[in-house]
PDB file as gemmi writes it, atoms N, CA and C in Angstrom:
CRYST1    1.000    1.000    1.000  90.00  90.00  90.00 P 1                      
ATOM      1  N   MET A   1      53.690 -85.834 -34.280  1.00  0.00           N  
ATOM      2  CA  MET A   1      54.126 -85.673 -35.670  1.00  0.00           C  
ATOM      3  C   MET A   1      55.367 -84.807 -35.705  1.00  0.00           C  
ATOM      4  N   LEU A   2      56.253 -85.157 -36.544  1.00  0.00           N  
ATOM      5  CA  LEU A   2      57.518 -84.463 -36.689  1.00  0.00           C  
ATOM      6  C   LEU A   2      57.360 -83.273 -37.626  1.00  0.00           C  
ATOM      7  N   LEU A   3      57.870 -82.132 -37.209  1.00  0.00           N  
ATOM      8  CA  LEU A   3      57.821 -80.947 -38.061  1.00  0.00           C  
ATOM      9  C   LEU A   3      59.044 -80.961 -38.965  1.00  0.00           C  
ATOM     10  N   VAL A   4      58.824 -81.040 -40.251  1.00  0.00           N  
ATOM     11  CA  VAL A   4      59.916 -81.111 -41.210  1.00  0.00           C  
ATOM     12  C   VAL A   4      59.899 -79.851 -42.062  1.00  0.00           C  
ATOM     13  N   VAL A   5      61.077 -79.252 -42.220  1.00  0.00           N  
ATOM     14  CA  VAL A   5      61.214 -78.073 -43.069  1.00  0.00           C  
ATOM     15  C   VAL A   5      61.021 -78.525 -44.506  1.00  0.00           C  
ATOM     16  N   THR A   6      60.123 -77.874 -45.227  1.00  0.00           N  
ATOM     17  CA  THR A   6      59.801 -78.357 -46.564  1.00  0.00           C  
ATOM     18  C   THR A   6      60.342 -77.485 -47.684  1.00  0.00           C  
ATOM     19  N   LYS A   7      60.661 -76.246 -47.395  1.00  0.00           N  
ATOM     20  CA  LYS A   7      61.077 -75.351 -48.464  1.00  0.00           C  
ATOM     21  C   LYS A   7      62.559 -75.006 -48.347  1.00  0.00           C  
ATOM     22  N   ALA A   8      63.228 -75.000 -49.489  1.00  0.00           N  
ATOM     23  CA  ALA A   8      64.641 -74.640 -49.505  1.00  0.00           C  
ATOM     24  C   ALA A   8      64.834 -73.186 -49.090  1.00  0.00           C  
ATOM     25  N   SER A   9      63.871 -72.337 -49.392  1.00  0.00           N  
ATOM     26  CA  SER A   9      63.983 -70.928 -49.010  1.00  0.00           C  
ATOM     27  C   SER A   9      64.002 -70.776 -47.489  1.00  0.00           C  
ATOM     28  N   GLU A  10      63.240 -71.616 -46.781  1.00  0.00           N  
ATOM     29  CA  GLU A  10      63.260 -71.592 -45.317  1.00  0.00           C  
ATOM     30  C   GLU A  10      64.632 -72.013 -44.797  1.00  0.00           C  
ATOM     31  N   ILE A  11      65.223 -72.989 -45.450  1.00  0.00           N  
ATOM     32  CA  ILE A  11      66.540 -73.476 -45.032  1.00  0.00           C  
ATOM     33  C   ILE A  11      67.597 -72.409 -45.277  1.00  0.00           C  
ATOM     34  N   ARG A  12      67.502 -71.713 -46.403  1.00  0.00           N  
ATOM     35  CA  ARG A  12      68.479 -70.657 -46.710  1.00  0.00           C  
ATOM     36  C   ARG A  12      68.415 -69.513 -45.705  1.00  0.00           C  
ATOM     37  N   GLU A  13      67.240 -69.268 -45.138  1.00  0.00           N  
ATOM     38  CA  GLU A  13      67.076 -68.193 -44.162  1.00  0.00           C  
ATOM     39  C   GLU A  13      67.671 -68.542 -42.804  1.00  0.00           C  
ATOM     40  N   MET A  14      67.871 -69.829 -42.542  1.00  0.00           N  
ATOM     41  CA  MET A  14      68.436 -70.257 -41.260  1.00  0.00           C  
ATOM     42  C   MET A  14      69.920 -69.905 -41.195  1.00  0.00           C  
ATOM     43  N   ASP A  15      70.421 -69.686 -39.976  1.00  0.00           N  
ATOM     44  CA  ASP A  15      71.862 -69.520 -39.843  1.00  0.00           C  
ATOM     45  C   ASP A  15      72.497 -70.916 -39.821  1.00  0.00           C  
ATOM     46  N   ARG A  16      73.807 -70.948 -39.932  1.00  0.00           N  
ATOM     47  CA  ARG A  16      74.512 -72.215 -40.083  1.00  0.00           C  
ATOM     48  C   ARG A  16      74.288 -73.153 -38.891  1.00  0.00           C  
ATOM     49  N   ASP A  17      74.335 -72.599 -37.684  1.00  0.00           N  
ATOM     50  CA  ASP A  17      74.149 -73.433 -36.495  1.00  0.00           C  
ATOM     51  C   ASP A  17      72.770 -74.080 -36.468  1.00  0.00           C  
ATOM     52  N   LYS A  18      71.767 -73.319 -36.850  1.00  0.00           N  
ATOM     53  CA  LYS A  18      70.406 -73.866 -36.844  1.00  0.00           C  
ATOM     54  C   LYS A  18      70.258 -74.954 -37.908  1.00  0.00           C  
ATOM     55  N   ARG A  19      70.893 -74.754 -39.073  1.00  0.00           N  
ATOM     56  CA  ARG A  19      70.851 -75.788 -40.118  1.00  0.00           C  
ATOM     57  C   ARG A  19      71.499 -77.074 -39.624  1.00  0.00           C  
ATOM     58  N   GLU A  20      72.660 -76.941 -38.985  1.00  0.00           N  
ATOM     59  CA  GLU A  20      73.359 -78.125 -38.483  1.00  0.00           C  
ATOM     60  C   GLU A  20      72.535 -78.830 -37.406  1.00  0.00           C  
ATOM     61  N   LYS A  21      71.938 -78.053 -36.527  1.00  0.00           N  
ATOM     62  CA  LYS A  21      71.116 -78.626 -35.459  1.00  0.00           C  
ATOM     63  C   LYS A  21      69.900 -79.345 -36.046  1.00  0.00           C  
ATOM     64  N   THR A  22      69.273 -78.732 -37.036  1.00  0.00           N  
ATOM     65  CA  THR A  22      68.112 -79.340 -37.690  1.00  0.00           C  
ATOM     66  C   THR A  22      68.513 -80.626 -38.405  1.00  0.00           C  
ATOM     67  N   LEU A  23      69.664 -80.595 -39.083  1.00  0.00           N  
ATOM     68  CA  LEU A  23      70.147 -81.774 -39.797  1.00  0.00           C  
ATOM     69  C   LEU A  23      70.392 -82.928 -38.827  1.00  0.00           C  
ATOM     70  N   LYS A  24      71.064 -82.652 -37.725  1.00  0.00           N  
ATOM     71  CA  LYS A  24      71.335 -83.709 -36.744  1.00  0.00           C  
ATOM     72  C   LYS A  24      70.041 -84.252 -36.150  1.00  0.00           C  
ATOM     73  N   ASN A  25      69.094 -83.368 -35.893  1.00  0.00           N  
ATOM     74  CA  ASN A  25      67.804 -83.789 -35.353  1.00  0.00           C  
ATOM     75  C   ASN A  25      67.068 -84.691 -36.349  1.00  0.00           C  
ATOM     76  N   LEU A  26      67.092 -84.312 -37.617  1.00  0.00           N  
ATOM     77  CA  LEU A  26      66.428 -85.126 -38.641  1.00  0.00           C  
ATOM     78  C   LEU A  26      67.105 -86.488 -38.783  1.00  0.00           C  
ATOM     79  N   GLN A  27      68.444 -86.498 -38.760  1.00  0.00           N  
ATOM     80  CA  GLN A  27      69.162 -87.761 -38.875  1.00  0.00           C  
ATOM     81  C   GLN A  27      68.850 -88.676 -37.689  1.00  0.00           C  
ATOM     82  N   TYR A  28      68.771 -88.089 -36.496  1.00  0.00           N  
ATOM     83  CA  TYR A  28      68.414 -88.868 -35.307  1.00  0.00           C  
ATOM     84  C   TYR A  28      67.010 -89.457 -35.453  1.00  0.00           C  
ATOM     85  N   ASN A  29      66.075 -88.641 -35.910  1.00  0.00           N  
ATOM     86  CA  ASN A  29      64.699 -89.113 -36.081  1.00  0.00           C  
ATOM     87  C   ASN A  29      64.596 -90.199 -37.142  1.00  0.00           C  
ATOM     88  N   LEU A  30      65.400 -90.096 -38.194  1.00  0.00           N  
ATOM     89  CA  LEU A  30      65.397 -91.120 -39.234  1.00  0.00           C  
ATOM     90  C   LEU A  30      65.876 -92.454 -38.660  1.00  0.00           C  
ATOM     91  N   ILE A  31      66.948 -92.412 -37.882  1.00  0.00           N  
ATOM     92  CA  ILE A  31      67.462 -93.634 -37.254  1.00  0.00           C  
ATOM     93  C   ILE A  31      66.419 -94.220 -36.305  1.00  0.00           C  
ATOM     94  N   LYS A  32      65.776 -93.345 -35.560  1.00  0.00           N  
ATOM     95  CA  LYS A  32      64.746 -93.779 -34.610  1.00  0.00           C  
ATOM     96  C   LYS A  32      63.585 -94.461 -35.336  1.00  0.00           C  
ATOM     97  N   ARG A  33      63.120 -93.864 -36.427  1.00  0.00           N  
ATOM     98  CA  ARG A  33      61.998 -94.435 -37.184  1.00  0.00           C  
ATOM     99  C   ARG A  33      62.385 -95.776 -37.810  1.00  0.00           C  
ATOM    100  N   ARG A  34      63.598 -95.851 -38.348  1.00  0.00           N  
ATOM    101  CA  ARG A  34      64.043 -97.114 -38.946  1.00  0.00           C  
ATOM    102  C   ARG A  34      64.177 -98.194 -37.879  1.00  0.00           C  
ATOM    103  N   GLY A  35      64.592 -97.798 -36.686  1.00  0.00           N  
ATOM    104  CA  GLY A  35      64.677 -98.747 -35.577  1.00  0.00           C  
ATOM    105  C   GLY A  35      63.320 -99.292 -35.191  1.00  0.00           C  
ATOM    106  N   GLU A  36      62.311 -98.429 -35.212  1.00  0.00           N  
ATOM    107  CA  GLU A  36      60.945 -98.867 -34.910  1.00  0.00           C  
ATOM    108  C   GLU A  36      60.492 -99.937 -35.902  1.00  0.00           C  
ATOM    109  N   ILE A  37      60.814 -99.716 -37.158  1.00  0.00           N  
ATOM    110  CA  ILE A  37      60.407-100.665 -38.199  1.00  0.00           C  
ATOM    111  C   ILE A  37      61.156-101.988 -38.038  1.00  0.00           C  
ATOM    112  N   SER A  38      62.472-101.908 -37.805  1.00  0.00           N  
ATOM    113  CA  SER A  38      63.265-103.133 -37.721  1.00  0.00           C  
ATOM    114  C   SER A  38      62.927-103.965 -36.485  1.00  0.00           C  
ATOM    115  N   SER A  39      62.381-103.325 -35.457  1.00  0.00           N  
ATOM    116  CA  SER A  39      61.996-104.077 -34.255  1.00  0.00           C  
ATOM    117  C   SER A  39      60.578-104.639 -34.374  1.00  0.00           C  
ATOM    118  N   GLY A  40      60.001-104.521 -35.542  1.00  0.00           N  
ATOM    119  CA  GLY A  40      58.696-105.121 -35.787  1.00  0.00           C  
ATOM    120  C   GLY A  40      57.527-104.183 -35.603  1.00  0.00           C  
ATOM    121  N   GLY A  41      57.788-102.933 -35.322  1.00  0.00           N  
ATOM    122  CA  GLY A  41      56.710-101.967 -35.127  1.00  0.00           C  
ATOM    123  C   GLY A  41      56.216-101.399 -36.441  1.00  0.00           C  
ATOM    124  N   ALA A  42      55.129-100.681 -36.352  1.00  0.00           N  
ATOM    125  CA  ALA A  42      54.574-100.020 -37.529  1.00  0.00           C  
ATOM    126  C   ALA A  42      54.489 -98.527 -37.245  1.00  0.00           C  
ATOM    127  N   LEU A  43      54.817 -97.730 -38.234  1.00  0.00           N  
ATOM    128  CA  LEU A  43      54.755 -96.281 -38.080  1.00  0.00           C  
ATOM    129  C   LEU A  43      53.322 -95.794 -38.232  1.00  0.00           C  
ATOM    130  N   LYS A  44      53.009 -94.720 -37.529  1.00  0.00           N  
ATOM    131  CA  LYS A  44      51.689 -94.109 -37.677  1.00  0.00           C  
ATOM    132  C   LYS A  44      51.560 -93.487 -39.057  1.00  0.00           C  
ATOM    133  N   ASN A  45      52.660 -92.922 -39.533  1.00  0.00           N  
ATOM    134  CA  ASN A  45      52.673 -92.280 -40.842  1.00  0.00           C  
ATOM    135  C   ASN A  45      53.818 -92.883 -41.660  1.00  0.00           C  
ATOM    136  N   PRO A  46      53.542 -93.837 -42.532  1.00  0.00           N  
ATOM    137  CA  PRO A  46      54.597 -94.502 -43.285  1.00  0.00           C  
ATOM    138  C   PRO A  46      55.382 -93.570 -44.216  1.00  0.00           C  
ATOM    139  N   GLY A  47      54.787 -92.476 -44.627  1.00  0.00           N  
ATOM    140  CA  GLY A  47      55.479 -91.541 -45.510  1.00  0.00           C  
ATOM    141  C   GLY A  47      56.459 -90.643 -44.788  1.00  0.00           C  
ATOM    142  N   GLU A  48      56.511 -90.768 -43.475  1.00  0.00           N  
ATOM    143  CA  GLU A  48      57.363 -89.900 -42.672  1.00  0.00           C  
ATOM    144  C   GLU A  48      58.847 -90.109 -42.976  1.00  0.00           C  
ATOM    145  N   ILE A  49      59.256 -91.352 -43.198  1.00  0.00           N  
ATOM    146  CA  ILE A  49      60.661 -91.626 -43.498  1.00  0.00           C  
ATOM    147  C   ILE A  49      61.056 -90.937 -44.797  1.00  0.00           C  
ATOM    148  N   LYS A  50      60.219 -91.023 -45.792  1.00  0.00           N  
ATOM    149  CA  LYS A  50      60.486 -90.371 -47.078  1.00  0.00           C  
ATOM    150  C   LYS A  50      60.608 -88.861 -46.893  1.00  0.00           C  
ATOM    151  N   GLU A  51      59.721 -88.303 -46.090  1.00  0.00           N  
ATOM    152  CA  GLU A  51      59.719 -86.867 -45.830  1.00  0.00           C  
ATOM    153  C   GLU A  51      61.011 -86.438 -45.118  1.00  0.00           C  
ATOM    154  N   ILE A  52      61.438 -87.223 -44.149  1.00  0.00           N  
ATOM    155  CA  ILE A  52      62.670 -86.920 -43.414  1.00  0.00           C  
ATOM    156  C   ILE A  52      63.874 -87.002 -44.342  1.00  0.00           C  
ATOM    157  N   ARG A  53      63.931 -88.045 -45.164  1.00  0.00           N  
ATOM    158  CA  ARG A  53      65.056 -88.205 -46.093  1.00  0.00           C  
ATOM    159  C   ARG A  53      65.149 -87.027 -47.061  1.00  0.00           C  
ATOM    160  N   ARG A  54      64.021 -86.585 -47.548  1.00  0.00           N  
ATOM    161  CA  ARG A  54      64.016 -85.451 -48.477  1.00  0.00           C  
ATOM    162  C   ARG A  54      64.453 -84.164 -47.797  1.00  0.00           C  
ATOM    163  N   ALA A  55      64.033 -83.967 -46.546  1.00  0.00           N  
ATOM    164  CA  ALA A  55      64.437 -82.772 -45.799  1.00  0.00           C  
ATOM    165  C   ALA A  55      65.944 -82.777 -45.564  1.00  0.00           C  
ATOM    166  N   ILE A  56      66.503 -83.937 -45.251  1.00  0.00           N  
ATOM    167  CA  ILE A  56      67.952 -84.056 -45.072  1.00  0.00           C  
ATOM    168  C   ILE A  56      68.660 -83.699 -46.372  1.00  0.00           C  
ATOM    169  N   ALA A  57      68.165 -84.199 -47.477  1.00  0.00           N  
ATOM    170  CA  ALA A  57      68.767 -83.908 -48.783  1.00  0.00           C  
ATOM    171  C   ALA A  57      68.692 -82.418 -49.102  1.00  0.00           C  
ATOM    172  N   ARG A  58      67.582 -81.772 -48.779  1.00  0.00           N  
ATOM    173  CA  ARG A  58      67.450 -80.330 -49.031  1.00  0.00           C  
ATOM    174  C   ARG A  58      68.472 -79.538 -48.228  1.00  0.00           C  
ATOM    175  N   ILE A  59      68.627 -79.891 -46.961  1.00  0.00           N  
ATOM    176  CA  ILE A  59      69.585 -79.169 -46.119  1.00  0.00           C  
ATOM    177  C   ILE A  59      70.998 -79.348 -46.656  1.00  0.00           C  
ATOM    178  N   LYS A  60      71.352 -80.569 -47.031  1.00  0.00           N  
ATOM    179  CA  LYS A  60      72.693 -80.815 -47.572  1.00  0.00           C  
ATOM    180  C   LYS A  60      72.902 -80.074 -48.890  1.00  0.00           C  
ATOM    181  N   THR A  61      71.879 -79.997 -49.712  1.00  0.00           N  
ATOM    182  CA  THR A  61      71.971 -79.275 -50.980  1.00  0.00           C  
ATOM    183  C   THR A  61      72.212 -77.792 -50.746  1.00  0.00           C  
ATOM    184  N   VAL A  62      71.476 -77.199 -49.828  1.00  0.00           N  
ATOM    185  CA  VAL A  62      71.650 -75.779 -49.517  1.00  0.00           C  
ATOM    186  C   VAL A  62      73.044 -75.534 -48.945  1.00  0.00           C  
ATOM    187  N   GLU A  63      73.517 -76.434 -48.087  1.00  0.00           N  
ATOM    188  CA  GLU A  63      74.869 -76.302 -47.528  1.00  0.00           C  
ATOM    189  C   GLU A  63      75.909 -76.296 -48.650  1.00  0.00           C  
ATOM    190  N   ASN A  64      75.762 -77.196 -49.617  1.00  0.00           N  
ATOM    191  CA  ASN A  64      76.702 -77.238 -50.741  1.00  0.00           C  
ATOM    192  C   ASN A  64      76.619 -75.975 -51.587  1.00  0.00           C  
ATOM    193  N   GLU A  65      75.424 -75.456 -51.806  1.00  0.00           N  
ATOM    194  CA  GLU A  65      75.270 -74.208 -52.561  1.00  0.00           C  
ATOM    195  C   GLU A  65      76.007 -73.071 -51.867  1.00  0.00           C  
ATOM    196  N   ILE A  66      75.852 -72.987 -50.563  1.00  0.00           N  
ATOM    197  CA  ILE A  66      76.497 -71.915 -49.799  1.00  0.00           C  
ATOM    198  C   ILE A  66      78.012 -72.065 -49.846  1.00  0.00           C  
ATOM    199  N   ARG A  67      78.511 -73.296 -49.687  1.00  0.00           N  
ATOM    200  CA  ARG A  67      79.963 -73.523 -49.752  1.00  0.00           C  
ATOM    201  C   ARG A  67      80.523 -73.145 -51.118  1.00  0.00           C  
ATOM    202  N   ARG A  68      79.808 -73.462 -52.176  1.00  0.00           N  
ATOM    203  CA  ARG A  68      80.282 -73.121 -53.523  1.00  0.00           C  
ATOM    204  C   ARG A  68      80.338 -71.615 -53.725  1.00  0.00           C  
ATOM    205  N   LYS A  69      79.335 -70.897 -53.210  1.00  0.00           N  
ATOM    206  CA  LYS A  69      79.339 -69.435 -53.330  1.00  0.00           C  
ATOM    207  C   LYS A  69      80.505 -68.833 -52.565  1.00  0.00           C  
ATOM    208  N   GLU A  70      80.791 -69.372 -51.379  1.00  0.00           N  
ATOM    209  CA  GLU A  70      81.907 -68.865 -50.580  1.00  0.00           C  
ATOM    210  C   GLU A  70      83.238 -69.156 -51.253  1.00  0.00           C  
ATOM    211  N   ARG A  71      83.330 -70.290 -51.926  1.00  0.00           N  
ATOM    212  CA  ARG A  71      84.573 -70.699 -52.575  1.00  0.00           C  
ATOM    213  C   ARG A  71      84.872 -69.840 -53.805  1.00  0.00           C  
ATOM    214  N   ASP A  72      83.857 -69.443 -54.525  1.00  0.00           N  
ATOM    215  CA  ASP A  72      84.060 -68.658 -55.762  1.00  0.00           C  
ATOM    216  C   ASP A  72      84.333 -67.206 -55.489  1.00  0.00           C  
TER     217      ASP A  72                                                      
END                                                                             
């Protein structure tokens, strides 16, 4: 099972490098899961793709919040 960061507060506590590493890891896992489906396989946990997509969105949202604060 994939460990997905669920809280924005956890993401805010991460340093920038860790956020980027987590984002790339999640994106890789999303591609991997979609590949499994397209090759005719079935996922053990069908909700996992949704969970990964939401985690990616949270990380990107926090990144934008931080950039806006730095810009102002």
